[in-house]
C-alpha positions, 0 to 999 in steps of 0.5 A: 590079219589082212593088210587093208584092215590096218590103219595109220593114225597120226600120233595124236598131240594135244598142240593146244598145251603147247601154244600161247606160251611165252618160252622166254618168260617161262624159262626165266620163271622156272630156272628162277623158281629152282635156283638155276643160273644161266650158265648151268644146264638143265636136263629134263626127264619126263614120264612114269616108270622110272626104271623102264624110262632109264632114269638110272642110265640118265643119273649114270651119265650125268655122274660121268660128265667132265668135272666142268660140265657136271658142277653146271649141270642138274637133272629134273625128272617129272612123273610118277614113280618110286624115287628112292632107289634112284635117289640112293644111287644118285647119293652113291654116285655123289651127284644127289644134290644135282638130281631133283624128283619133282613128282607129277606136274601138269605144266610140263610145257613150262619146264620144257621151255626152261630146259636144254636137253630132254634125255629119254634112254628108254629101255622099252617105248611103245611111242614116246609122246614126250619126243614129239612134245619136245619137238613143239617146244623146241627142246632138242632130244637124245633118246634110245632109238628103240622108242616108237616115235624116235624116228621123228627126232631123226627126220626133224634133226632135233636131237640124237638118237642112241643106237642099239644095243645100248651102251651106257659109255656111249650114251655118256659120251653123247650127253657130253658132246650135246651139252657143248654142241654148236649144233644146239640152236639148230636142234632148237630151231628144227623141231617147231618147224618139223612139227608145223610140217607134219601131222602130229595131231589129228588122231581123233579126227582121222580115227572118226573118219575111218570109222564113218567110212567103214560104217557107210560101207558096211551099210551099203553091203547089208 
């Protein structure tokens, strides 16, 4: 296919879903609702197809944390999928009480305010919209580098990427390091700044503009 027939578009994030949110109030409300103490860490996963998204990898990483961290860390999984195999896995690893499958939720932005870290250790991921939503929310990210939008996390300095080929021990160690890193506040601050300086939103408008330009050109050549 000729190169001139390809057109690069922005991701197309719905910024309105993450605007006008009182992050501090939402963080307190969600953590109170689920009984999460101020000194506890909340890990968040968002997305359907739990196997592809790497829910098993996150449960293994949680179970591999040092006891001082594991007893203060909980994992919330939001999305549609078959949770039973992963619940069995969590039970076998003695972390079932720290793993919570919440099903599909509309108010994902509220949970991003309440969380301390987004985990996205996907086996494969064409884009990874949730990574960009985390940038907007100021939620640091730990994701595999194979995600299509992973480069935004690196460029924003809003978290870390697990290198390929994936190694569970490396992922476990990176999770432990991020939970205790003095860089956490910098990651939180960097995401929204990056999102404000880059066009992550105007995919429909840019696509429409390209279509109009091509239509006019085709009309002129008829």
